[in-house]
C-alpha positions as CSV (number, residue, x, y, z in Angstrom):
1,M,-63.4,130.8,1.3
2,S,-63.7,133.3,-1.4
3,K,-64.0,137.0,-0.8
4,G,-67.9,137.1,-1.8
5,Q,-68.9,133.8,-0.2
6,P,-70.8,134.4,3.1
7,E,-69.5,132.9,6.2
8,A,-71.5,129.9,7.5
9,S,-73.7,130.5,10.4
10,P,-73.2,128.3,13.6
11,S,-76.7,126.7,12.9
12,D,-75.4,126.0,9.4
13,K,-72.5,124.5,10.7
14,K,-74.5,122.4,13.3
15,R,-76.6,121.0,10.3
16,G,-73.4,119.9,8.6
17,A,-72.0,118.3,11.4
18,F,-75.4,116.5,11.8
19,T,-75.8,115.6,8.3
20,R,-71.9,114.2,8.4
21,F,-73.1,112.1,11.4
22,L,-76.1,110.8,9.7
23,D,-73.9,110.1,6.5
24,T,-71.6,108.1,8.8
25,V,-74.4,106.0,10.3
26,E,-75.8,105.3,7.1
27,Y,-72.4,103.9,5.8
28,L,-71.9,102.0,8.8
29,G,-75.1,100.6,8.7
30,N,-74.7,99.6,5.0
31,L,-71.6,97.9,5.6
32,L,-73.5,95.2,8.0
33,P,-74.7,92.2,6.5
34,H,-78.5,91.0,6.4
35,P,-79.3,90.1,10.2
36,V,-79.7,86.3,9.0
37,T,-76.4,86.7,7.4
38,L,-74.9,88.6,10.6
39,F,-76.1,85.7,13.2
40,A,-74.6,83.3,10.8
41,L,-70.9,84.8,11.0
42,F,-71.8,85.4,14.9
43,C,-71.9,81.7,15.0
44,L,-68.9,81.2,13.4
45,V,-67.0,83.9,15.4
46,V,-68.2,82.0,18.7
47,I,-66.8,78.6,17.5
48,V,-63.3,79.9,16.6
49,A,-63.0,82.1,19.6
50,S,-64.0,79.6,22.0
51,G,-61.0,77.6,20.6
52,I,-58.8,80.3,21.1
53,A,-60.2,81.3,24.8
54,A,-60.0,77.9,25.5
55,F,-56.4,77.3,24.4
56,F,-55.1,80.4,26.5
57,G,-57.3,78.9,29.7
58,L,-59.7,82.1,29.9
59,N,-61.9,82.0,33.0
60,V,-63.7,83.6,36.0
61,A,-64.5,82.6,39.6
62,D,-68.0,81.7,39.8
63,P,-70.0,84.4,42.0
64,R,-73.0,82.1,42.5
65,P,-73.4,81.1,46.0
66,A,-74.0,77.8,45.3
67,T,-70.7,77.1,43.4
68,E,-68.9,80.1,44.8
69,G,-65.0,79.6,44.4
70,E,-65.2,77.1,41.4
71,I,-63.7,78.3,38.3
72,I,-65.9,78.7,35.0
73,G,-63.7,78.2,32.1
74,V,-64.6,78.4,28.2
75,N,-65.9,75.2,26.7
76,S,-64.5,74.9,23.5
77,L,-66.9,74.5,20.2
78,M,-63.4,73.2,18.2
79,S,-62.9,70.2,20.3
80,G,-64.5,66.8,19.8
81,E,-66.9,67.9,22.7
82,G,-68.2,70.8,20.9
83,L,-68.3,69.2,17.6
84,R,-70.8,66.6,19.3
85,Y,-72.5,69.3,20.9
86,I,-73.3,71.1,17.9
87,V,-74.4,67.8,15.8
88,S,-76.7,66.7,18.7
89,N,-78.1,70.0,19.4
90,L,-78.5,72.0,16.4
91,V,-82.4,71.0,15.8
92,P,-83.4,71.5,19.5
93,N,-81.8,74.6,19.9
94,F,-84.1,75.9,17.1
95,T,-87.3,74.3,18.0
96,G,-86.9,74.7,21.8
97,F,-85.9,78.3,21.6
98,P,-88.3,80.2,23.6
99,P,-89.5,83.1,21.1
100,L,-90.2,80.7,18.5
101,G,-93.4,78.8,19.4
102,V,-94.9,81.7,21.2
103,V,-94.7,84.2,18.7
104,L,-96.2,81.9,15.7
105,V,-99.1,81.3,18.3
106,A,-99.6,85.1,18.8
107,I,-99.4,85.6,15.2
108,L,-102.2,83.3,14.1
109,G,-104.7,85.2,15.9
110,V,-103.4,88.5,15.1
111,G,-103.5,87.5,11.4
112,I,-107.2,86.7,12.0
113,A,-108.1,90.1,13.4
114,E,-106.0,91.8,10.8
115,R,-107.2,90.1,7.6
116,S,-110.6,90.2,8.5
117,G,-110.2,94.0,8.3
118,M,-110.9,94.6,12.1
119,L,-107.9,96.1,12.9
120,S,-107.8,98.8,10.0
121,A,-111.1,99.6,10.9
122,M,-110.6,100.2,14.4
123,M,-107.5,102.5,13.4
124,R,-109.7,104.1,10.8
125,G,-112.6,104.6,13.3
126,M,-110.5,106.3,15.9
127,V,-108.3,108.7,13.8
128,M,-111.3,109.7,11.5
129,N,-113.7,110.2,14.2
130,A,-111.2,112.4,16.5
131,S,-112.4,116.3,16.7
132,P,-109.8,118.8,14.9
133,R,-108.5,119.6,18.7
134,M,-107.9,115.8,19.5
135,V,-106.6,114.5,15.8
136,T,-102.8,114.9,16.4
137,V,-102.8,112.9,19.7
138,T,-105.1,110.3,18.5
139,I,-103.0,109.7,15.5
140,V,-100.0,109.2,17.8
141,F,-102.1,106.9,20.2
142,A,-103.4,104.9,17.2
143,G,-100.0,104.7,16.1
144,V,-98.6,103.2,19.2
145,V,-101.7,100.9,19.7
146,S,-101.2,99.5,15.8
147,N,-98.0,97.9,16.9
148,T,-100.2,94.8,17.7
149,A,-100.7,94.7,13.9
150,S,-97.3,94.5,12.8
151,E,-96.9,96.3,9.9
152,L,-100.4,97.7,9.8
153,G,-99.4,101.1,11.3
154,Y,-96.9,101.9,8.7
155,V,-98.7,100.7,5.8
156,V,-102.4,102.1,6.5
157,L,-102.0,104.5,9.4
158,V,-98.9,106.7,8.2
159,P,-100.4,107.5,4.7
160,L,-103.9,108.0,6.4
161,A,-102.3,110.5,8.8
162,A,-100.9,112.6,6.0
163,M,-104.1,112.6,4.1
164,I,-106.2,113.6,7.4
165,F,-103.8,116.5,8.0
166,H,-104.3,117.6,4.3
167,S,-107.7,117.5,4.4
168,L,-107.8,119.8,7.4
169,G,-105.5,122.4,5.9
170,R,-102.4,121.3,7.9
171,H,-99.3,120.3,6.6
172,P,-99.4,116.8,5.5
173,L,-96.0,116.0,6.5
174,A,-96.8,117.0,10.3
175,G,-99.5,114.1,10.3
176,L,-97.0,111.6,8.6
177,A,-94.3,112.5,11.2
178,A,-97.1,112.0,13.9
179,A,-98.1,108.6,12.9
180,F,-94.6,107.6,12.0
181,A,-93.3,108.7,15.6
182,G,-96.2,106.6,17.6
183,V,-96.0,103.6,15.1
184,S,-92.1,103.2,15.2
185,A,-90.5,105.5,18.2
186,G,-93.2,104.4,20.3
187,Y,-92.6,100.6,19.1
188,S,-92.5,99.0,22.7
189,A,-95.4,100.8,24.3
190,N,-98.8,99.5,24.0
191,L,-102.1,99.0,26.0
192,F,-102.0,95.4,25.3
193,I,-99.7,92.4,25.4
194,G,-98.7,92.2,21.9
195,T,-96.5,89.8,19.5
196,V,-93.3,91.9,20.7
197,D,-93.6,90.7,24.3
198,P,-93.0,86.8,24.0
199,L,-90.5,87.7,21.4
200,L,-88.2,89.7,23.5
201,S,-89.3,87.6,26.9
202,G,-87.7,84.5,25.0
203,F,-84.6,86.2,24.6
204,T,-84.6,87.4,28.0
205,T,-85.2,84.0,29.6
206,S,-82.4,82.3,27.9
207,A,-79.8,85.1,28.7
208,A,-81.4,85.2,32.5
209,Q,-80.7,81.6,32.5
210,L,-77.1,81.7,32.3
211,I,-76.9,82.9,35.6
212,D,-80.3,81.3,37.2
213,P,-81.1,78.2,35.3
214,D,-84.6,78.5,36.8
215,Y,-85.5,81.9,36.0
216,V,-88.2,82.6,33.6
217,V,-89.3,85.9,32.1
218,G,-93.2,85.8,31.0
219,P,-94.5,87.8,28.2
220,E,-96.4,90.1,30.7
221,M,-93.4,91.1,32.6
222,N,-93.3,94.7,31.1
223,W,-96.8,95.4,30.7
224,Y,-97.5,98.1,33.5
225,F,-94.7,100.1,32.5
226,M,-95.5,99.6,28.6
227,F,-99.3,100.8,29.2
228,I,-98.4,103.9,31.0
229,S,-95.7,104.7,28.4
230,T,-98.3,104.6,25.9
231,F,-99.8,107.8,27.2
232,L,-96.7,109.5,27.6
233,V,-95.8,108.8,23.9
234,A,-98.9,110.2,22.9
235,G,-98.9,113.2,24.6
236,L,-95.2,113.9,23.9
237,G,-95.8,112.9,20.6
238,A,-98.5,115.5,20.0
239,F,-96.6,118.1,21.7
240,V,-93.5,117.9,19.4
241,T,-95.7,117.9,16.3
242,E,-97.9,121.0,17.2
243,K,-95.2,122.8,18.9
244,I,-91.8,122.1,17.2
245,V,-92.7,120.2,13.7
246,E,-95.6,121.8,12.3
247,P,-94.4,125.4,13.1
248,K,-91.0,124.3,11.7
249,L,-92.7,123.1,8.6
250,G,-94.9,126.3,8.0
251,K,-97.9,126.6,5.9
252,Y,-98.2,123.9,3.4
253,N,-97.7,124.7,-0.6
254,P,-100.1,122.6,-2.5
255,G,-97.7,123.1,-5.3
256,D,-94.9,121.0,-3.7
257,M,-96.8,117.9,-4.3
258,D,-95.6,115.6,-6.7
259,P,-97.8,115.8,-9.7
260,N,-97.1,112.1,-10.7
261,A,-97.7,111.0,-7.3
262,E,-100.8,108.3,-6.6
263,I,-102.3,107.9,-3.6
264,D,-102.5,104.2,-2.3
265,E,-105.7,103.0,-3.0
266,N,-105.4,100.4,0.1
267,V,-105.7,103.9,2.4
268,K,-109.3,104.8,2.5
269,M,-110.4,108.2,3.4
270,E,-114.0,107.1,3.7
271,K,-115.3,107.0,7.2
272,L,-116.8,103.8,8.4
273,S,-119.7,102.2,6.9
274,K,-122.6,101.1,8.8
275,L,-121.7,97.7,8.1
276,E,-118.1,97.9,9.6
277,K,-119.6,99.9,12.6
278,K,-121.9,97.1,13.4
279,G,-118.8,94.5,12.8
280,L,-116.8,96.5,15.5
281,I,-119.8,96.7,17.9
282,Y,-120.0,93.2,18.0
283,A,-116.6,92.3,18.2
284,G,-116.3,94.9,21.0
285,L,-119.0,93.2,22.7
286,T,-117.2,89.8,22.3
287,F,-113.9,91.1,23.6
288,F,-115.6,92.3,26.5
289,G,-117.4,88.9,27.0
290,L,-114.0,87.2,26.6
291,L,-112.5,89.4,29.7
292,V,-115.5,88.9,31.6
293,L,-114.7,85.1,31.2
294,L,-111.1,85.4,31.8
295,A,-111.7,87.5,34.8
296,L,-113.8,84.7,36.6
297,T,-111.2,82.0,36.1
298,I,-108.5,84.5,37.9
299,I,-110.2,87.0,40.1
300,P,-112.0,84.6,42.6
301,E,-109.9,82.9,45.1
302,A,-110.7,79.6,43.6
303,G,-110.3,80.5,40.3
304,V,-109.1,77.5,37.8
305,L,-106.5,79.7,36.2
306,R,-104.9,80.6,39.6
307,N,-101.7,78.7,41.2
308,Q,-103.5,75.7,42.5
309,E,-100.5,75.1,44.9
310,T,-100.4,78.9,46.5
311,G,-103.9,80.2,45.6
312,G,-102.2,83.2,44.1
313,V,-101.8,84.7,40.4
314,A,-97.7,84.5,40.5
315,G,-96.8,81.2,38.5
316,S,-100.4,80.6,37.5
317,P,-101.7,79.0,34.2
318,F,-103.0,82.3,33.5
319,L,-99.6,84.1,33.5
320,N,-97.7,81.0,32.1
321,G,-100.3,80.8,29.3
322,I,-100.7,84.3,28.3
323,V,-99.7,83.8,24.9
324,V,-103.1,81.6,24.7
325,F,-105.1,84.6,25.6
326,I,-103.5,87.0,23.0
327,F,-104.3,84.5,20.5
328,V,-108.1,84.0,21.6
329,T,-108.8,87.6,22.3
330,F,-107.4,88.5,18.9
331,A,-109.0,85.9,17.1
332,I,-112.5,85.3,18.1
333,P,-113.5,89.2,17.9
334,G,-111.7,89.0,14.1
335,L,-113.9,86.0,13.4
336,V,-117.0,87.8,14.8
337,Y,-116.2,91.0,12.9
338,G,-115.2,88.9,9.8
339,Y,-118.5,87.1,9.9
340,V,-120.8,90.3,10.4
341,T,-118.9,92.4,7.5
342,R,-119.2,89.2,5.5
343,V,-115.3,89.5,4.9
344,L,-114.6,85.9,6.2
345,R,-117.5,83.6,4.8
346,S,-116.1,80.1,5.3
347,D,-113.6,78.2,7.4
348,R,-111.4,78.5,4.4
349,D,-111.1,82.1,4.6
350,V,-110.1,81.9,8.3
351,I,-107.5,79.2,7.4
352,D,-106.2,81.5,4.6
353,A,-106.1,84.2,7.0
354,M,-103.8,82.0,9.5
355,A,-101.6,80.9,6.7
356,A,-101.1,84.2,5.4
357,S,-100.1,85.5,8.7
358,M,-97.8,82.5,8.9
359,S,-96.3,83.1,5.4
360,S,-95.3,86.7,6.5
361,M,-93.1,85.2,9.2
362,G,-90.9,82.9,6.9
363,L,-87.9,85.8,7.3
364,Y,-88.5,85.5,11.1
365,I,-88.4,82.0,11.2
366,V,-84.9,81.8,9.3
367,L,-83.7,84.4,11.6
368,V,-84.8,82.6,14.6
369,F,-82.9,79.3,13.4
370,F,-79.4,81.3,13.4
371,A,-80.0,83.5,16.3
372,A,-81.2,80.5,18.4
373,Q,-77.9,78.8,17.6
374,F,-75.8,81.9,18.5
375,V,-77.6,82.1,21.7
376,A,-77.2,78.4,22.6
377,F,-73.3,78.3,21.6
378,F,-72.9,81.7,23.7
379,G,-74.3,80.1,26.5
380,W,-72.8,76.8,26.2
381,T,-69.0,78.1,25.7
382,N,-69.7,80.0,29.0
383,F,-68.7,83.4,27.1
384,G,-72.2,85.0,28.3
385,T,-71.2,84.5,31.9
386,I,-67.3,85.4,31.7
387,M,-68.5,88.5,30.0
388,A,-71.2,89.0,32.4
389,V,-68.7,88.4,35.7
390,N,-66.0,90.6,34.2
391,G,-68.6,93.4,33.1
392,A,-70.1,93.4,36.4
393,S,-66.8,94.1,38.2
394,L,-66.0,96.7,36.0
395,L,-69.2,98.5,36.8
396,E,-68.5,98.1,40.5
397,S,-65.1,99.5,40.2
398,I,-66.3,102.4,38.5
399,N,-68.9,102.6,41.0
400,L,-71.6,102.8,38.4
401,T,-73.8,100.3,39.9
402,G,-76.7,102.6,40.9
403,P,-79.9,103.8,38.4
404,L,-77.5,105.6,36.3
405,V,-76.3,102.4,34.7
406,F,-79.8,102.3,33.2
407,V,-79.3,105.8,31.4
408,V,-76.0,104.5,30.1
409,F,-77.6,101.2,28.8
410,I,-80.4,102.9,27.4
411,L,-78.4,105.2,25.2
412,M,-76.0,102.5,24.2
413,C,-79.3,100.5,22.9
414,A,-80.6,103.7,21.2
415,F,-77.2,104.0,19.4
416,V,-76.7,100.3,18.3
417,N,-80.4,100.7,17.2
418,L,-79.6,103.3,14.4
419,M,-77.3,100.7,12.8
420,L,-79.1,97.4,13.8
421,G,-82.9,98.3,13.2
422,S,-84.3,94.8,13.9
423,A,-85.8,94.5,17.6
424,S,-85.2,90.9,18.0
425,A,-81.5,90.6,16.2
426,Q,-80.5,93.4,18.7
427,W,-81.6,91.6,21.6
428,A,-80.5,88.5,20.6
429,V,-76.8,89.9,20.7
430,T,-77.1,92.2,23.7
431,A,-79.4,90.2,26.1
432,P,-76.8,87.3,26.6
433,I,-74.2,90.1,27.8
434,F,-76.2,92.9,29.5
435,V,-78.8,90.8,31.2
436,P,-76.6,88.5,33.4
437,M,-74.3,91.3,33.7
438,L,-76.9,93.6,35.4
439,M,-78.3,90.7,37.5
440,L,-74.8,90.4,39.1
441,V,-74.6,94.0,40.3
442,G,-78.6,93.3,41.5
443,Y,-81.2,94.3,38.9
444,A,-83.7,91.7,37.7
445,P,-83.8,90.9,34.1
446,E,-87.6,92.3,33.6
447,L,-86.1,95.5,34.3
448,V,-83.4,95.2,31.8
449,Q,-85.7,94.4,29.3
450,A,-88.0,97.4,29.9
451,A,-84.7,99.5,29.8
452,Y,-83.8,97.9,26.5
453,R,-87.1,98.6,25.0
454,I,-86.8,102.3,25.5
455,G,-83.5,102.4,23.7
456,D,-84.6,100.1,21.0
457,S,-87.8,102.2,20.2
458,V,-86.7,106.0,20.2
459,T,-84.2,106.0,17.4
460,N,-86.1,103.7,14.9
461,I,-87.3,106.9,13.2
462,I,-84.0,108.5,12.5
463,T,-82.3,105.6,10.9
464,P,-82.5,104.6,7.3
465,M,-81.7,100.8,8.5
466,M,-85.1,100.7,9.6
467,S,-87.0,98.3,7.4
468,Y,-89.8,100.6,6.5
469,F,-88.1,103.7,6.1
470,G,-88.2,103.5,2.5
471,L,-91.8,103.2,2.5
472,I,-92.1,106.2,5.1
473,L,-89.9,108.3,2.7
474,A,-91.8,107.4,-0.4
475,V,-95.0,108.4,1.1
476,A,-93.7,111.6,2.2
477,A,-92.3,112.5,-1.0
478,R,-95.8,112.3,-2.6
479,Y,-96.6,115.5,-0.6
480,Q,-93.2,117.4,-1.1
481,K,-91.1,116.3,-4.5
482,N,-87.6,115.9,-4.2
483,L,-87.7,115.4,-0.6
484,G,-84.7,113.6,0.8
485,I,-83.6,111.1,3.5
486,G,-81.9,114.0,5.4
487,T,-85.2,116.0,5.3
488,L,-87.3,113.1,6.5
489,I,-84.8,112.4,9.4
490,A,-84.8,116.4,10.2
491,I,-88.3,116.1,10.8
492,M,-88.3,113.3,12.9
493,L,-85.1,114.0,15.4
494,P,-87.0,116.3,17.7
495,Y,-89.4,113.1,18.3
496,S,-86.5,111.0,19.0
497,M,-84.8,113.5,21.6
498,V,-88.0,114.2,23.5
499,F,-89.2,110.7,23.5
500,L,-85.9,109.4,24.8
501,A,-85.5,112.1,27.7
502,G,-89.2,111.9,28.7
503,W,-89.1,108.0,28.6
504,I,-86.0,108.1,30.6
505,V,-87.5,110.2,33.4
506,L,-90.7,108.0,33.5
507,F,-88.5,104.9,34.0
508,Y,-86.7,106.6,36.6
509,L,-89.6,107.9,38.5
510,W,-91.7,104.7,38.0
511,V,-89.0,102.3,38.9
512,F,-86.8,104.2,41.6
513,I,-89.0,107.0,43.1
514,L,-92.1,105.3,42.9
515,G,-91.0,101.7,43.4
516,M,-93.6,100.4,41.0
517,P,-92.8,97.1,39.2
518,V,-92.4,97.0,35.2
519,G,-95.0,94.4,35.1
520,P,-97.2,91.9,37.3
521,G,-94.9,90.0,39.3
522,A,-91.9,91.4,37.7
523,A,-89.0,91.8,40.2
524,T,-87.1,95.2,40.4
525,Y,-84.0,93.7,42.2
526,Y,-82.1,90.4,41.8
527,S,-80.0,88.7,44.4
528,I,-77.8,85.8,43.6
529,G,-79.0,82.9,45.3
530,G,-81.7,84.9,46.9
């Protein structure tokens, strides 16, 4: 160091170390191929590895009571039998993959509600009618709820929140951060069962069936925990915004705004029009009417959607058909809103809305094709079962079978999420290993999935690998010219840290102290053969 150069302070050293860490994450993330390519490569790896493992006789003793003592060996996909399996099952693996149909059906209903303008109007009405004292928590809350409408929160709410904070004389980046935290770090929390629930539960079902072929995880199995998590995320997000982020940003200098920036015309600052308010009222009444009709089919003991054999709700058509109700409760209020506001004028408009929602799922369908093959290959070769048995044995040998195992699991998922931002892609890879592994040490798949959703959510906002990170950076740069990735990540980091700690505490209290299930009919513990 030169004589006249001041010595770096401890905070500068820490910032430098953190910057290097983020640079490493970005570098490693950029090394990864596209998720579709990644799953295609995973399929090839499983094929080759199964041949090698079968040649060397890799096996474990079956721990399940019905077949206890039998040897589970690796089935080779590089054999004649393996080739016949691949050729015969390539199409059934895809068409029969649990997440495919349920997500596509749900998105049809959400697409109508979104294209009619109902979801956007609900979001604007919620945020713009909030009192100045409640605007922060309302923005974070609206961000969490917006997850039912896929990218709507990123495209509409984040720019709108920045504009609202600016109009109130507050720092626009604080508003942007609050909305981004709700939409992305609170990704899995919600008041309603949305499209992400059937997506994840399909992967969880496939993974659980490696141990128990009859095990089914429904889309509703995390609803209780995700419902209560919505209020936790909203409260913590408002606290971080007002007590940490906004004071750190300081008073906003309008001179920092990029003079060449253009505010997105699709993001309206106007309050709801009379027609939009009328549409929301009619849509709300329709939604309430649907809930009443649904209640009449499930609450009475003779309800038509109860389990007709046991008379209970468990295993009933109501729970098995939850995706149908997602479709109906979005599509019909969306139709009513679109009719009242004259956005949907004919059946052609409704069909176009559903077609548009389907066209946006093209990449997802391609991803699912390869993910379905990977999951099927992984199960048929017995790699999933063998890794689960060996992993469970390792956990037992180091005495890591109590609630602490979930803290380790959540932290691992949060770290992997820095480099593999897609929730479906990450869970497709990790579920076949960790769901069976934790089942063997006594925990139910529903609980494992709930823990995964925490780790998968909290680091979305600090990784450049997240698909909408570039969009958020572009919006932020309108209000602070020359703003870089490091600055945005530094703004969002407190949210990740606080959400991670708070959500883990809630998980532990909810499950292990209060003994509450994570969803209707969801088990906490699993006993092999029990």
